N, C-alpha and C positions, 0 to 999 in steps of 0.2 A: 744287134748293135743299134745304138741310137743314131738317128739321123739329125742333121742340123737343118732347121727350117727358119724361115723368116719369122721374127717375133710377131705374135698376134697383137692387135691393138686392144688391150684390156682396159676396162674402166679402172681408174685409180682407186685404190682402197682407202679405207678410213684412216689408216696409219699415215698415209701420204698427206692427206688433208690435215690431220692433226699436227704433223710436222710443220706444214706451212703456216698453220694457225699459231703454233707456239713461236715460230720464228717471227711472225708478224707481231706477236705480243712483245717480244724482246725489242724489236725495232720501234714499236709504239712507245714503250717506256723510255728508251734511249732518246727518242726525238722529244718527248715531253720534257725530259730533264734538260736537254740542250736548249730548248726554247725558254724554259724557266730561267736558265743562266743568262740568256740573251736579254730577256725582259728585265732581270735584276741589274743588268749593267747600264741601263738607261738612268741618267741622273735626274732629269726633270720629271716631277710627278705627273704633270699633264701629258707630256710626251710618252712617259712610261705607260700610262693608261691606254692611250691610243695605240701604241705599239703592241701592248698585250692583247688588245682586241683583234688586231691584224694577225698576230701569231695564233690566237685561238681559231680564227677562220682557216688559217693555213693548216693547223693541226687537224681540223675537221676534214679537210680535203685529203690530207695525207692518210688518215685512218680509213677514209672511204676508198682511196686507191688501194691500200693494202688488203682491205676486205674483198674488193672486186678481183684483185689479182689472185688472192687465195682461192676464190671460187672459180678461177679460170674464165671469167667473163671477159668479153671483148671490151676494151676501154674506149 
């Protein structure tokens, strides 16, 4: 008969990492699309350019966060 024991702490396999990576890819694409819509909604060209620069910086931080989260690094 099999006995129940506490689960061992195994290292996560490549498939788990791939799932997190693919999920991050979907989130990245969705965020990029939403930011593009926000930038396009700004009427004034000068303001739009400044806003676009800010959103690009935000997007960089967002992708960095997702990458570190996928690698299970401490934030």
